[in-house]
C-alpha positions, 0 to 999 in steps of 0.5 A: 486252115488255121485257127483264126479261119475257123473262128471266122467262119464260125462267127459268120455262120452264126451271124448268118443264122441270126439274120435268118431267124430275125427275117423269119420271125418278122411279120410284114408291116400293115399299112394304114388305110389313107382314106380312113385316116382322113375320115375317122379317129380313134379316141383315147377310150378306143371309140371311133369318131366320124364327121357328120354329113349334110354340112357342106352345102345348101346350108340356108334352109338348115336351122342354126341349131341343126348346123351346130349339131352337124358340126360335132362328131359323131360316134360310129355305132355299130361294133363290128364297123368300128372293129374293121375301122380300127383294123384298117387304121392299124390299131 
């Protein structure tokens, strides 16, 4: 073996150690729950917002004021639920 072979072996071994340490250090990425992504959004302040129910059909018997109120998004009230939603959304 010559000096260049030793240098190549050392650099290859160092590279292998580097790659292995990088692989061990990475944590698997968390996937976003696509169903929750379609139903909820997180505001800049961290509040979880949702759409209201009862505004899709049979709207003739509902008052205009009620329909207007239902169009607005509502905040998810329970903190435990909001925390789980945030985690599923990857926040």
